[in-house]
PDB file as gemmi writes it, atoms N, CA and C in Angstrom:
CRYST1    1.000    1.000    1.000  90.00  90.00  90.00 P 1                      
ATOM      1  N   MET A   1       1.222  -1.443  -0.057  1.00  0.00           N  
ATOM      2  CA  MET A   1       0.165   0.120  -0.353  1.00  0.00           C  
ATOM      3  C   MET A   1       0.969   1.328   0.377  1.00  0.00           C  
ATOM      4  N   ALA A   2       0.929   2.420  -0.997  1.00  0.00           N  
ATOM      5  CA  ALA A   2       1.549   3.357  -0.945  1.00  0.00           C  
ATOM      6  C   ALA A   2       1.295   4.257  -0.337  1.00  0.00           C  
ATOM      7  N   SER A   3       2.143   4.883   0.402  1.00  0.00           N  
ATOM      8  CA  SER A   3       1.442   6.398   1.252  1.00  0.00           C  
ATOM      9  C   SER A   3       1.568   7.563   0.264  1.00  0.00           C  
ATOM     10  N   GLU A   4       0.517   8.404   0.785  1.00  0.00           N  
ATOM     11  CA  GLU A   4       0.274   9.733   0.935  1.00  0.00           C  
ATOM     12  C   GLU A   4       1.249  10.894   0.217  1.00  0.00           C  
ATOM     13  N   ARG A   5       1.576  11.470  -0.805  1.00  0.00           N  
ATOM     14  CA  ARG A   5       3.635  12.442  -1.504  1.00  0.00           C  
ATOM     15  C   ARG A   5       2.064  13.339  -0.223  1.00  0.00           C  
ATOM     16  N   VAL A   6       3.386  14.211   0.582  1.00  0.00           N  
ATOM     17  CA  VAL A   6       3.195  15.160   1.329  1.00  0.00           C  
ATOM     18  C   VAL A   6       4.648  16.226   0.858  1.00  0.00           C  
ATOM     19  N   CYS A   7       4.441  17.485   1.325  1.00  0.00           N  
ATOM     20  CA  CYS A   7       5.200  19.061   0.869  1.00  0.00           C  
ATOM     21  C   CYS A   7       5.064  19.021   2.363  1.00  0.00           C  
ATOM     22  N   TYR A   8       6.233  19.858   3.131  1.00  0.00           N  
ATOM     23  CA  TYR A   8       7.242  20.674   3.978  1.00  0.00           C  
ATOM     24  C   TYR A   8       8.008  21.742   3.654  1.00  0.00           C  
ATOM     25  N   GLY A   9       7.646  22.402   4.408  1.00  0.00           N  
ATOM     26  CA  GLY A   9       8.253  23.599   4.564  1.00  0.00           C  
ATOM     27  C   GLY A   9       9.241  23.964   5.408  1.00  0.00           C  
ATOM     28  N   VAL A  10      10.564  23.665   5.666  1.00  0.00           N  
ATOM     29  CA  VAL A  10      11.110  23.668   6.975  1.00  0.00           C  
ATOM     30  C   VAL A  10      12.063  25.355   7.285  1.00  0.00           C  
ATOM     31  N   ARG A  11      12.671  24.794   8.907  1.00  0.00           N  
ATOM     32  CA  ARG A  11      13.473  25.618   8.769  1.00  0.00           C  
ATOM     33  C   ARG A  11      13.991  25.145  10.062  1.00  0.00           C  
ATOM     34  N   VAL A  12      15.312  25.360   9.574  1.00  0.00           N  
ATOM     35  CA  VAL A  12      16.427  24.801  10.392  1.00  0.00           C  
ATOM     36  C   VAL A  12      17.465  25.195  11.417  1.00  0.00           C  
ATOM     37  N   HIS A  13      17.079  25.993  12.740  1.00  0.00           N  
ATOM     38  CA  HIS A  13      18.224  26.530  13.451  1.00  0.00           C  
ATOM     39  C   HIS A  13      19.069  26.040  14.057  1.00  0.00           C  
ATOM     40  N   GLY A  14      20.491  26.372  15.328  1.00  0.00           N  
ATOM     41  CA  GLY A  14      21.482  25.562  15.028  1.00  0.00           C  
ATOM     42  C   GLY A  14      22.339  26.149  14.441  1.00  0.00           C  
ATOM     43  N   ARG A  15      23.632  25.325  14.289  1.00  0.00           N  
ATOM     44  CA  ARG A  15      24.963  25.279  13.461  1.00  0.00           C  
ATOM     45  C   ARG A  15      24.719  24.708  12.688  1.00  0.00           C  
ATOM     46  N   VAL A  16      24.334  26.015  11.819  1.00  0.00           N  
ATOM     47  CA  VAL A  16      23.714  24.706  10.151  1.00  0.00           C  
ATOM     48  C   VAL A  16      24.295  25.188   9.158  1.00  0.00           C  
ATOM     49  N   GLN A  17      25.141  25.993   8.768  1.00  0.00           N  
ATOM     50  CA  GLN A  17      26.109  26.575   8.203  1.00  0.00           C  
ATOM     51  C   GLN A  17      27.953  26.499   8.835  1.00  0.00           C  
ATOM     52  N   GLY A  18      28.087  26.550   7.015  1.00  0.00           N  
ATOM     53  CA  GLY A  18      29.525  25.840   7.449  1.00  0.00           C  
ATOM     54  C   GLY A  18      29.726  24.887   7.644  1.00  0.00           C  
ATOM     55  N   VAL A  19      29.050  23.568   7.505  1.00  0.00           N  
ATOM     56  CA  VAL A  19      28.840  22.732   7.938  1.00  0.00           C  
ATOM     57  C   VAL A  19      28.600  21.115   6.885  1.00  0.00           C  
ATOM     58  N   GLY A  20      28.381  22.069   6.314  1.00  0.00           N  
ATOM     59  CA  GLY A  20      28.538  20.677   4.797  1.00  0.00           C  
ATOM     60  C   GLY A  20      26.732  19.798   5.342  1.00  0.00           C  
ATOM     61  N   PHE A  21      26.290  20.409   5.713  1.00  0.00           N  
ATOM     62  CA  PHE A  21      24.214  20.584   5.941  1.00  0.00           C  
ATOM     63  C   PHE A  21      24.088  20.296   5.014  1.00  0.00           C  
ATOM     64  N   ARG A  22      23.957  21.401   4.158  1.00  0.00           N  
ATOM     65  CA  ARG A  22      23.048  21.468   2.784  1.00  0.00           C  
ATOM     66  C   ARG A  22      23.541  20.467   1.811  1.00  0.00           C  
ATOM     67  N   TYR A  23      24.595  20.341   1.435  1.00  0.00           N  
ATOM     68  CA  TYR A  23      24.896  19.186   1.062  1.00  0.00           C  
ATOM     69  C   TYR A  23      24.540  18.093   1.510  1.00  0.00           C  
ATOM     70  N   SER A  24      24.893  17.715   2.777  1.00  0.00           N  
ATOM     71  CA  SER A  24      24.523  16.284   3.509  1.00  0.00           C  
ATOM     72  C   SER A  24      22.350  16.305   3.295  1.00  0.00           C  
ATOM     73  N   VAL A  25      22.066  16.785   3.132  1.00  0.00           N  
ATOM     74  CA  VAL A  25      21.160  17.210   2.934  1.00  0.00           C  
ATOM     75  C   VAL A  25      19.753  16.823   1.527  1.00  0.00           C  
ATOM     76  N   MET A  26      21.071  17.292   0.819  1.00  0.00           N  
ATOM     77  CA  MET A  26      20.484  16.593  -0.798  1.00  0.00           C  
ATOM     78  C   MET A  26      20.626  15.656  -0.759  1.00  0.00           C  
ATOM     79  N   ARG A  27      22.168  15.200  -0.150  1.00  0.00           N  
ATOM     80  CA  ARG A  27      22.443  13.670  -0.238  1.00  0.00           C  
ATOM     81  C   ARG A  27      21.194  12.765   0.533  1.00  0.00           C  
ATOM     82  N   ARG A  28      20.863  13.451   1.413  1.00  0.00           N  
ATOM     83  CA  ARG A  28      20.123  12.022   1.878  1.00  0.00           C  
ATOM     84  C   ARG A  28      18.821  12.377   1.066  1.00  0.00           C  
ATOM     85  N   ALA A  29      17.876  13.657   0.549  1.00  0.00           N  
ATOM     86  CA  ALA A  29      17.023  13.954  -0.292  1.00  0.00           C  
ATOM     87  C   ALA A  29      17.041  12.805  -1.404  1.00  0.00           C  
ATOM     88  N   GLN A  30      18.096  12.397  -2.060  1.00  0.00           N  
ATOM     89  CA  GLN A  30      18.045  11.923  -3.039  1.00  0.00           C  
ATOM     90  C   GLN A  30      18.305  10.960  -3.379  1.00  0.00           C  
ATOM     91  N   HIS A  31      18.621  10.237  -2.054  1.00  0.00           N  
ATOM     92  CA  HIS A  31      18.814   8.566  -2.067  1.00  0.00           C  
ATOM     93  C   HIS A  31      17.568   8.611  -1.762  1.00  0.00           C  
ATOM     94  N   LEU A  32      16.837   9.149  -1.032  1.00  0.00           N  
ATOM     95  CA  LEU A  32      15.084   9.057  -0.508  1.00  0.00           C  
ATOM     96  C   LEU A  32      14.314   9.046  -1.777  1.00  0.00           C  
ATOM     97  N   GLY A  33      14.395   9.460  -2.523  1.00  0.00           N  
ATOM     98  CA  GLY A  33      13.737  10.550  -3.825  1.00  0.00           C  
ATOM     99  C   GLY A  33      12.373  11.326  -3.239  1.00  0.00           C  
ATOM    100  N   ILE A  34      13.454  12.240  -2.618  1.00  0.00           N  
ATOM    101  CA  ILE A  34      12.519  13.060  -2.080  1.00  0.00           C  
ATOM    102  C   ILE A  34      13.319  14.199  -3.161  1.00  0.00           C  
ATOM    103  N   ALA A  35      12.412  14.714  -4.317  1.00  0.00           N  
ATOM    104  CA  ALA A  35      12.176  16.513  -4.416  1.00  0.00           C  
ATOM    105  C   ALA A  35      11.979  17.539  -3.426  1.00  0.00           C  
ATOM    106  N   GLY A  36      13.301  18.515  -3.743  1.00  0.00           N  
ATOM    107  CA  GLY A  36      12.640  20.204  -3.485  1.00  0.00           C  
ATOM    108  C   GLY A  36      14.011  20.714  -3.401  1.00  0.00           C  
ATOM    109  N   TRP A  37      14.412  21.934  -2.510  1.00  0.00           N  
ATOM    110  CA  TRP A  37      15.109  22.561  -2.801  1.00  0.00           C  
ATOM    111  C   TRP A  37      15.953  22.773  -0.632  1.00  0.00           C  
ATOM    112  N   VAL A  38      16.910  23.852  -0.265  1.00  0.00           N  
ATOM    113  CA  VAL A  38      17.702  23.921   0.600  1.00  0.00           C  
ATOM    114  C   VAL A  38      18.775  24.804   0.353  1.00  0.00           C  
ATOM    115  N   ARG A  39      18.567  26.321   1.153  1.00  0.00           N  
ATOM    116  CA  ARG A  39      19.349  26.764   1.044  1.00  0.00           C  
ATOM    117  C   ARG A  39      19.643  27.444   2.199  1.00  0.00           C  
ATOM    118  N   ASN A  40      21.189  28.655   2.627  1.00  0.00           N  
ATOM    119  CA  ASN A  40      20.877  29.118   3.842  1.00  0.00           C  
ATOM    120  C   ASN A  40      20.366  30.599   3.746  1.00  0.00           C  
ATOM    121  N   GLU A  41      20.078  30.632   5.382  1.00  0.00           N  
ATOM    122  CA  GLU A  41      19.732  32.451   4.689  1.00  0.00           C  
ATOM    123  C   GLU A  41      20.310  33.098   6.314  1.00  0.00           C  
ATOM    124  N   PRO A  42      19.810  34.463   5.303  1.00  0.00           N  
ATOM    125  CA  PRO A  42      20.903  35.644   5.818  1.00  0.00           C  
ATOM    126  C   PRO A  42      20.978  35.487   8.205  1.00  0.00           C  
ATOM    127  N   ASP A  43      19.721  35.251   8.339  1.00  0.00           N  
ATOM    128  CA  ASP A  43      20.115  35.011   9.507  1.00  0.00           C  
ATOM    129  C   ASP A  43      20.452  33.782  10.329  1.00  0.00           C  
ATOM    130  N   GLY A  44      21.025  32.363   9.575  1.00  0.00           N  
ATOM    131  CA  GLY A  44      21.643  32.021  10.483  1.00  0.00           C  
ATOM    132  C   GLY A  44      21.311  30.115  10.260  1.00  0.00           C  
ATOM    133  N   THR A  45      19.647  30.506   9.299  1.00  0.00           N  
ATOM    134  CA  THR A  45      19.333  29.429   9.750  1.00  0.00           C  
ATOM    135  C   THR A  45      19.619  28.912   7.998  1.00  0.00           C  
ATOM    136  N   VAL A  46      18.757  27.192   8.132  1.00  0.00           N  
ATOM    137  CA  VAL A  46      18.736  26.932   6.612  1.00  0.00           C  
ATOM    138  C   VAL A  46      17.527  26.693   6.387  1.00  0.00           C  
ATOM    139  N   SER A  47      17.055  27.383   5.288  1.00  0.00           N  
ATOM    140  CA  SER A  47      15.324  26.277   5.386  1.00  0.00           C  
ATOM    141  C   SER A  47      14.868  25.791   3.640  1.00  0.00           C  
ATOM    142  N   LEU A  48      14.393  24.897   4.121  1.00  0.00           N  
ATOM    143  CA  LEU A  48      14.840  23.823   3.105  1.00  0.00           C  
ATOM    144  C   LEU A  48      12.483  23.543   2.570  1.00  0.00           C  
ATOM    145  N   HIS A  49      13.171  23.004   1.307  1.00  0.00           N  
ATOM    146  CA  HIS A  49      10.897  22.848   0.746  1.00  0.00           C  
ATOM    147  C   HIS A  49      11.355  21.173   0.635  1.00  0.00           C  
ATOM    148  N   CYS A  50      10.331  20.200   1.151  1.00  0.00           N  
ATOM    149  CA  CYS A  50      10.479  18.422   0.650  1.00  0.00           C  
ATOM    150  C   CYS A  50       9.148  18.217  -0.091  1.00  0.00           C  
ATOM    151  N   GLU A  51       9.328  17.524  -0.624  1.00  0.00           N  
ATOM    152  CA  GLU A  51       7.931  16.732  -1.290  1.00  0.00           C  
ATOM    153  C   GLU A  51       7.981  14.781  -1.794  1.00  0.00           C  
ATOM    154  N   GLY A  52       7.567  14.626  -1.241  1.00  0.00           N  
ATOM    155  CA  GLY A  52       7.587  12.814  -1.401  1.00  0.00           C  
ATOM    156  C   GLY A  52       6.543  12.417  -0.649  1.00  0.00           C  
ATOM    157  N   ASP A  53       7.164  10.961  -1.124  1.00  0.00           N  
ATOM    158  CA  ASP A  53       5.919  10.042   0.170  1.00  0.00           C  
ATOM    159  C   ASP A  53       6.299  10.647   1.862  1.00  0.00           C  
ATOM    160  N   SER A  54       4.971  10.007   2.366  1.00  0.00           N  
ATOM    161  CA  SER A  54       5.061  10.397   3.766  1.00  0.00           C  
ATOM    162  C   SER A  54       6.367   9.629   4.077  1.00  0.00           C  
ATOM    163  N   GLU A  55       6.087   8.675   4.051  1.00  0.00           N  
ATOM    164  CA  GLU A  55       6.865   7.724   5.043  1.00  0.00           C  
ATOM    165  C   GLU A  55       8.260   7.690   4.585  1.00  0.00           C  
ATOM    166  N   ASP A  56       8.821   8.025   3.349  1.00  0.00           N  
ATOM    167  CA  ASP A  56      10.420   9.319   2.669  1.00  0.00           C  
ATOM    168  C   ASP A  56      10.421   9.876   3.672  1.00  0.00           C  
ATOM    169  N   ILE A  57       9.480  11.285   3.366  1.00  0.00           N  
ATOM    170  CA  ILE A  57       9.652  12.114   4.066  1.00  0.00           C  
ATOM    171  C   ILE A  57       9.982  12.288   5.775  1.00  0.00           C  
ATOM    172  N   ARG A  58       8.958  11.209   6.499  1.00  0.00           N  
ATOM    173  CA  ARG A  58       9.374  11.735   7.711  1.00  0.00           C  
ATOM    174  C   ARG A  58      11.159  10.650   7.347  1.00  0.00           C  
ATOM    175  N   ASP A  59      11.887   9.730   7.513  1.00  0.00           N  
ATOM    176  CA  ASP A  59      12.972   9.559   7.665  1.00  0.00           C  
ATOM    177  C   ASP A  59      13.665  10.885   6.954  1.00  0.00           C  
ATOM    178  N   PHE A  60      13.275  11.522   6.143  1.00  0.00           N  
ATOM    179  CA  PHE A  60      14.101  12.779   6.059  1.00  0.00           C  
ATOM    180  C   PHE A  60      14.111  13.919   7.017  1.00  0.00           C  
ATOM    181  N   LEU A  61      12.742  13.821   7.174  1.00  0.00           N  
ATOM    182  CA  LEU A  61      12.718  14.755   8.231  1.00  0.00           C  
ATOM    183  C   LEU A  61      13.634  14.457   9.615  1.00  0.00           C  
ATOM    184  N   ASP A  62      13.847  12.973  10.107  1.00  0.00           N  
ATOM    185  CA  ASP A  62      14.262  12.971  11.014  1.00  0.00           C  
ATOM    186  C   ASP A  62      16.045  12.814  11.054  1.00  0.00           C  
ATOM    187  N   TYR A  63      16.548  12.996  10.209  1.00  0.00           N  
ATOM    188  CA  TYR A  63      17.934  13.003   9.407  1.00  0.00           C  
ATOM    189  C   TYR A  63      18.236  14.627   9.533  1.00  0.00           C  
ATOM    190  N   VAL A  64      17.460  15.314   9.238  1.00  0.00           N  
ATOM    191  CA  VAL A  64      17.126  16.825   8.683  1.00  0.00           C  
ATOM    192  C   VAL A  64      17.592  17.213  10.476  1.00  0.00           C  
ATOM    193  N   LYS A  65      16.452  16.876  12.104  1.00  0.00           N  
ATOM    194  CA  LYS A  65      17.112  16.917  13.027  1.00  0.00           C  
ATOM    195  C   LYS A  65      18.294  17.142  13.754  1.00  0.00           C  
ATOM    196  N   THR A  66      19.083  16.167  12.861  1.00  0.00           N  
ATOM    197  CA  THR A  66      20.702  16.035  13.666  1.00  0.00           C  
ATOM    198  C   THR A  66      21.321  16.900  12.288  1.00  0.00           C  
ATOM    199  N   GLY A  67      21.065  16.262  11.332  1.00  0.00           N  
ATOM    200  CA  GLY A  67      21.888  16.913  10.432  1.00  0.00           C  
ATOM    201  C   GLY A  67      23.459  15.687  10.361  1.00  0.00           C  
ATOM    202  N   PRO A  68      24.659  16.373   9.185  1.00  0.00           N  
ATOM    203  CA  PRO A  68      26.278  15.926   9.980  1.00  0.00           C  
ATOM    204  C   PRO A  68      26.198  16.470  10.492  1.00  0.00           C  
ATOM    205  N   PRO A  69      27.952  15.153  11.093  1.00  0.00           N  
ATOM    206  CA  PRO A  69      28.970  15.416  11.731  1.00  0.00           C  
ATOM    207  C   PRO A  69      29.233  16.457  11.921  1.00  0.00           C  
ATOM    208  N   GLY A  70      29.145  17.329  13.022  1.00  0.00           N  
ATOM    209  CA  GLY A  70      29.062  19.047  13.014  1.00  0.00           C  
ATOM    210  C   GLY A  70      28.315  20.114  12.597  1.00  0.00           C  
ATOM    211  N   ALA A  71      27.452  19.600  12.290  1.00  0.00           N  
ATOM    212  CA  ALA A  71      26.410  20.144  12.947  1.00  0.00           C  
ATOM    213  C   ALA A  71      25.368  20.355  14.099  1.00  0.00           C  
ATOM    214  N   ARG A  72      24.906  21.204  14.957  1.00  0.00           N  
ATOM    215  CA  ARG A  72      24.166  21.229  16.077  1.00  0.00           C  
ATOM    216  C   ARG A  72      22.877  21.730  16.278  1.00  0.00           C  
ATOM    217  N   VAL A  73      21.740  20.862  15.777  1.00  0.00           N  
ATOM    218  CA  VAL A  73      20.694  21.206  15.242  1.00  0.00           C  
ATOM    219  C   VAL A  73      20.101  21.767  16.661  1.00  0.00           C  
ATOM    220  N   THR A  74      19.077  23.218  17.083  1.00  0.00           N  
ATOM    221  CA  THR A  74      19.027  23.375  18.556  1.00  0.00           C  
ATOM    222  C   THR A  74      17.181  23.346  18.166  1.00  0.00           C  
ATOM    223  N   ASP A  75      16.571  23.345  17.366  1.00  0.00           N  
ATOM    224  CA  ASP A  75      14.951  23.658  16.751  1.00  0.00           C  
ATOM    225  C   ASP A  75      15.070  23.711  15.342  1.00  0.00           C  
ATOM    226  N   VAL A  76      13.812  23.078  14.796  1.00  0.00           N  
ATOM    227  CA  VAL A  76      13.368  22.609  14.165  1.00  0.00           C  
ATOM    228  C   VAL A  76      12.063  23.209  13.460  1.00  0.00           C  
ATOM    229  N   ASP A  77      11.690  23.831  12.971  1.00  0.00           N  
ATOM    230  CA  ASP A  77      10.426  24.643  12.591  1.00  0.00           C  
ATOM    231  C   ASP A  77       9.547  23.825  11.302  1.00  0.00           C  
ATOM    232  N   ILE A  78       8.942  23.257  11.224  1.00  0.00           N  
ATOM    233  CA  ILE A  78       8.380  22.110   9.889  1.00  0.00           C  
ATOM    234  C   ILE A  78       6.328  22.414  10.301  1.00  0.00           C  
ATOM    235  N   LYS A  79       6.113  23.039   8.372  1.00  0.00           N  
ATOM    236  CA  LYS A  79       4.945  23.618   8.354  1.00  0.00           C  
ATOM    237  C   LYS A  79       4.446  22.753   7.416  1.00  0.00           C  
ATOM    238  N   GLU A  80       3.031  22.741   6.530  1.00  0.00           N  
ATOM    239  CA  GLU A  80       2.519  22.220   5.584  1.00  0.00           C  
ATOM    240  C   GLU A  80       3.219  22.479   4.999  1.00  0.00           C  
ATOM    241  N   SER A  81       3.396  22.162   3.463  1.00  0.00           N  
ATOM    242  CA  SER A  81       3.585  23.316   2.324  1.00  0.00           C  
ATOM    243  C   SER A  81       2.734  22.999   1.094  1.00  0.00           C  
ATOM    244  N   ALA A  82       2.411  24.014   0.256  1.00  0.00           N  
ATOM    245  CA  ALA A  82       2.196  23.658  -0.787  1.00  0.00           C  
ATOM    246  C   ALA A  82       2.507  22.556  -1.764  1.00  0.00           C  
ATOM    247  N   PRO A  83       2.590  22.162  -2.502  1.00  0.00           N  
ATOM    248  CA  PRO A  83       3.655  21.326  -3.832  1.00  0.00           C  
ATOM    249  C   PRO A  83       3.892  22.104  -4.013  1.00  0.00           C  
ATOM    250  N   GLU A  84       5.277  22.308  -4.790  1.00  0.00           N  
ATOM    251  CA  GLU A  84       6.071  23.076  -6.471  1.00  0.00           C  
ATOM    252  C   GLU A  84       5.749  22.197  -7.389  1.00  0.00           C  
ATOM    253  N   GLY A  85       5.721  20.928  -7.039  1.00  0.00           N  
ATOM    254  CA  GLY A  85       5.918  20.356  -8.756  1.00  0.00           C  
ATOM    255  C   GLY A  85       7.585  20.137  -9.036  1.00  0.00           C  
ATOM    256  N   ARG A  86       7.758  19.664  -7.823  1.00  0.00           N  
ATOM    257  CA  ARG A  86       9.393  19.736  -8.926  1.00  0.00           C  
ATOM    258  C   ARG A  86       9.700  18.542  -8.575  1.00  0.00           C  
ATOM    259  N   ARG A  87      10.952  17.954  -9.481  1.00  0.00           N  
ATOM    260  CA  ARG A  87      11.282  16.312  -9.695  1.00  0.00           C  
ATOM    261  C   ARG A  87      13.002  16.068  -9.130  1.00  0.00           C  
ATOM    262  N   GLU A  88      13.398  17.123  -8.320  1.00  0.00           N  
ATOM    263  CA  GLU A  88      14.215  16.764  -8.171  1.00  0.00           C  
ATOM    264  C   GLU A  88      14.760  17.518  -6.726  1.00  0.00           C  
ATOM    265  N   PHE A  89      16.058  17.680  -6.521  1.00  0.00           N  
ATOM    266  CA  PHE A  89      16.655  18.631  -4.747  1.00  0.00           C  
ATOM    267  C   PHE A  89      17.339  18.571  -5.273  1.00  0.00           C  
ATOM    268  N   SER A  90      17.687  20.361  -5.146  1.00  0.00           N  
ATOM    269  CA  SER A  90      18.998  20.779  -5.362  1.00  0.00           C  
ATOM    270  C   SER A  90      19.310  22.340  -3.934  1.00  0.00           C  
ATOM    271  N   VAL A  91      20.477  22.302  -4.427  1.00  0.00           N  
ATOM    272  CA  VAL A  91      20.468  23.406  -3.056  1.00  0.00           C  
ATOM    273  C   VAL A  91      21.145  24.606  -3.465  1.00  0.00           C  
ATOM    274  N   ARG A  92      20.210  25.121  -2.899  1.00  0.00           N  
ATOM    275  CA  ARG A  92      20.146  27.096  -3.664  1.00  0.00           C  
ATOM    276  C   ARG A  92      21.144  27.593  -3.305  1.00  0.00           C  
TER     277      ARG A  92                                                      
END                                                                             
C-alpha cells in the first residue's frame, strides 16, 4: 500500500551553516527520492522545501533534525506546504 505524497517547508536553527549541512541534506533527499530544495538564510538558519512519499519524508525529517557530523541542530520548524511540482532536490 502506497503512502500519500506530502510537502513541508522547514526552517532549521543551530550551527547549520559552514558544516556541510545543505549538501548532506541534498544527498539524503536524493537517496530517498525526495524532491525540493535547501538554502542558507541570512539569519544563520537553513530553509528547505521537501515533497515526497510520507514515509520517506518522515525518515528525511528525522535526519534533518540531527544533520551531519559538525552540525548542532537546536530547533526545527516544520509546516505543511503547497507542492511546487519539483522532480529533484537542489541546493540554492
